[in-house]
ZADO-1210 file (C-alpha; in nm, 4 decimals, padded with zeros to 6 digits):
<atoms>
<atom x="01.5968" y="-01.8959" z="-00.1759" code="MET" pos="1"/>
<atom x="01.9026" y="-01.7529" z="-00.3491" code="ILE" pos="2"/>
<atom x="01.9332" y="-01.3743" z="-00.3281" code="ALA" pos="3"/>
<atom x="02.1622" y="-01.1554" z="-00.5379" code="VAL" pos="4"/>
<atom x="02.2338" y="-00.8099" z="-00.3942" code="VAL" pos="5"/>
<atom x="02.3421" y="-00.5433" z="-00.6441" code="VAL" pos="6"/>
<atom x="02.4187" y="-00.1863" z="-00.5395" code="PRO" pos="7"/>
<atom x="02.3946" y="00.0744" z="-00.8129" code="THR" pos="8"/>
<atom x="02.4055" y="00.4425" z="-00.8940" code="ILE" pos="9"/>
<atom x="02.3859" y="00.3804" z="-01.2700" code="ARG" pos="10"/>
<atom x="02.0380" y="00.2945" z="-01.4034" code="PRO" pos="11"/>
<atom x="02.1680" y="00.2357" z="-01.7578" code="GLU" pos="12"/>
<atom x="02.4285" y="-00.0170" z="-01.6363" code="GLN" pos="13"/>
<atom x="02.1693" y="-00.1906" z="-01.4191" code="LEU" pos="14"/>
<atom x="01.9500" y="-00.2536" z="-01.7261" code="GLU" pos="15"/>
<atom x="02.2458" y="-00.4176" z="-01.9033" code="ILE" pos="16"/>
<atom x="02.3095" y="-00.6272" z="-01.5906" code="PHE" pos="17"/>
<atom x="01.9453" y="-00.7394" z="-01.5665" code="LYS" pos="18"/>
<atom x="01.9265" y="-00.8398" z="-01.9331" code="LYS" pos="19"/>
<atom x="02.2559" y="-01.0299" z="-01.9161" code="ALA" pos="20"/>
<atom x="02.1590" y="-01.2283" z="-01.6051" code="TRP" pos="21"/>
<atom x="01.7830" y="-01.2728" z="-01.6711" code="ALA" pos="22"/>
<atom x="01.8052" y="-01.6271" z="-01.8076" code="GLY" pos="23"/>
<atom x="02.0195" y="-01.7590" z="-01.5261" code="GLN" pos="24"/>
<atom x="01.8200" y="-01.5813" z="-01.2565" code="PHE" pos="25"/>
<atom x="01.5042" y="-01.7442" z="-01.3933" code="GLU" pos="26"/>
<atom x="01.6707" y="-02.0849" z="-01.4286" code="LYS" pos="27"/>
<atom x="01.7935" y="-02.0890" z="-01.0684" code="TYR" pos="28"/>
<atom x="01.4976" y="-01.8941" z="-00.9216" code="LYS" pos="29"/>
<atom x="01.7173" y="-01.6100" z="-00.7973" code="VAL" pos="30"/>
<atom x="01.5620" y="-01.3109" z="-00.6228" code="SER" pos="31"/>
<atom x="01.7281" y="-00.9824" z="-00.7168" code="LEU" pos="32"/>
<atom x="01.7774" y="-00.7135" z="-00.4506" code="TYR" pos="33"/>
<atom x="01.8825" y="-00.3852" z="-00.6099" code="VAL" pos="34"/>
<atom x="02.0202" y="-00.1283" z="-00.3667" code="VAL" pos="35"/>
<atom x="01.9874" y="00.2236" z="-00.5027" code="TYR" pos="36"/>
<atom x="02.2491" y="00.4450" z="-00.3415" code="ASP" pos="37"/>
<atom x="02.1993" y="00.8158" z="-00.2926" code="GLY" pos="38"/>
<atom x="02.0682" y="01.0661" z="-00.0430" code="THR" pos="39"/>
<atom x="01.7799" y="00.8315" z="00.0464" code="LEU" pos="40"/>
<atom x="01.8970" y="00.4759" z="-00.0331" code="PRO" pos="41"/>
<atom x="01.6366" y="00.2042" z="-00.0844" code="TYR" pos="42"/>
<atom x="01.6081" y="-00.1586" z="-00.1917" code="VAL" pos="43"/>
<atom x="01.3897" y="-00.2788" z="-00.4740" code="GLU" pos="44"/>
<atom x="01.2900" y="-00.6446" z="-00.4953" code="THR" pos="45"/>
<atom x="00.9898" y="-00.8243" z="-00.6425" code="ASN" pos="46"/>
<atom x="00.8501" y="-00.4928" z="-00.7717" code="ASN" pos="47"/>
<atom x="00.8424" y="-00.3425" z="-00.4215" code="ALA" pos="48"/>
<atom x="01.0551" y="-00.0649" z="-00.2715" code="LYS" pos="49"/>
<atom x="01.1851" y="-00.0674" z="00.0858" code="TYR" pos="50"/>
<atom x="01.3418" y="00.2401" z="00.2421" code="THR" pos="51"/>
<atom x="01.6316" y="00.2473" z="00.4824" code="LEU" pos="52"/>
<atom x="01.3842" y="00.3028" z="00.7644" code="GLU" pos="53"/>
<atom x="01.1567" y="00.0182" z="00.6481" code="ASP" pos="54"/>
<atom x="01.4457" y="-00.2250" z="00.6725" code="ILE" pos="55"/>
<atom x="01.6566" y="-00.0953" z="00.9591" code="MET" pos="56"/>
<atom x="01.4032" y="00.0901" z="01.1731" code="GLY" pos="57"/>
<atom x="01.5686" y="00.2717" z="01.4637" code="ILE" pos="58"/>
<atom x="01.9057" y="00.1270" z="01.3564" code="ASP" pos="59"/>
<atom x="01.9012" y="00.3128" z="01.0229" code="LYS" pos="60"/>
<atom x="02.2161" y="00.5061" z="01.1204" code="ASP" pos="61"/>
<atom x="02.4162" y="00.1820" z="01.0881" code="LEU" pos="62"/>
<atom x="02.3927" y="00.2013" z="00.7073" code="ILE" pos="63"/>
<atom x="02.6059" y="00.4614" z="00.5323" code="TYR" pos="64"/>
<atom x="02.5165" y="00.5817" z="00.1867" code="ASN" pos="65"/>
<atom x="02.7512" y="00.7030" z="-00.0846" code="PHE" pos="66"/>
<atom x="02.9961" y="00.4157" z="-00.0252" code="ASN" pos="67"/>
<atom x="03.0227" y="00.0415" z="-00.0741" code="ASP" pos="68"/>
<atom x="02.8673" y="-00.0217" z="00.2680" code="GLY" pos="69"/>
<atom x="02.5221" y="00.0622" z="00.1317" code="VAL" pos="70"/>
<atom x="02.5030" y="-00.2939" z="-00.0041" code="ARG" pos="71"/>
<atom x="02.4493" y="-00.4025" z="00.3578" code="ASN" pos="72"/>
<atom x="02.0964" y="-00.2702" z="00.3212" code="LEU" pos="73"/>
<atom x="02.0367" y="-00.5378" z="00.0576" code="GLY" pos="74"/>
<atom x="02.1943" y="-00.8046" z="00.2783" code="PHE" pos="75"/>
<atom x="01.9640" y="-00.7029" z="00.5647" code="ALA" pos="76"/>
<atom x="01.6513" y="-00.7202" z="00.3461" code="LYS" pos="77"/>
<atom x="01.7499" y="-01.0573" z="00.1944" code="ALA" pos="78"/>
<atom x="01.8129" y="-01.1907" z="00.5460" code="TYR" pos="79"/>
<atom x="01.4720" y="-01.0629" z="00.6585" code="MET" pos="80"/>
<atom x="01.3209" y="-01.2484" z="00.3621" code="ASP" pos="81"/>
<atom x="01.4865" y="-01.5726" z="00.4823" code="ASN" pos="82"/>
<atom x="01.7348" y="-01.6096" z="00.1973" code="ALA" pos="83"/>
<atom x="01.9362" y="-01.9321" z="00.2212" code="ASP" pos="84"/>
<atom x="02.2214" y="-01.7965" z="00.0101" code="ILE" pos="85"/>
<atom x="02.3125" y="-01.4300" z="-00.0416" code="ILE" pos="86"/>
<atom x="02.5488" y="-01.3329" z="-00.3221" code="ILE" pos="87"/>
<atom x="02.6661" y="-00.9801" z="-00.3958" code="SER" pos="88"/>
<atom x="02.7597" y="-00.8638" z="-00.7450" code="LEU" pos="89"/>
<atom x="02.8407" y="-00.5220" z="-00.8838" code="ASP" pos="90"/>
<atom x="02.6208" y="-00.3822" z="-01.1601" code="ASP" pos="91"/>
<atom x="02.9021" y="-00.4167" z="-01.4144" code="ASP" pos="92"/>
<atom x="02.9595" y="-00.7906" z="-01.3566" code="VAL" pos="93"/>
<atom x="02.8259" y="-00.9968" z="-01.6469" code="LEU" pos="94"/>
<atom x="02.7992" y="-01.3767" z="-01.6750" code="PRO" pos="95"/>
<atom x="03.0475" y="-01.5868" z="-01.8688" code="ALA" pos="96"/>
<atom x="02.8481" y="-01.8878" z="-01.9868" code="GLY" pos="97"/>
<atom x="02.6313" y="-02.0821" z="-01.7419" code="ASP" pos="98"/>
<atom x="02.7601" y="-01.9725" z="-01.4044" code="THR" pos="99"/>
</atoms>
């Protein structure tokens, strides 16, 4: 499985991202892991939400919110889901042709 981890604090930008990448994610069967940063960060994938505690358990203090390190929560969840390849993109990165 190919996983793409995208941290975000901007719902409107995330919608642009999803629309721009939808065709390629479908073509290559990519699973999207959106990491929502904030006071209580969580990961959304396959229409399910996973909290910091769901993913990290007693090690939840290893993930810091309100900085770029929050994307590690998405890496951890993708790893738990047995992803073969994990790619991280920012929510403002759009495709240029068939990537």
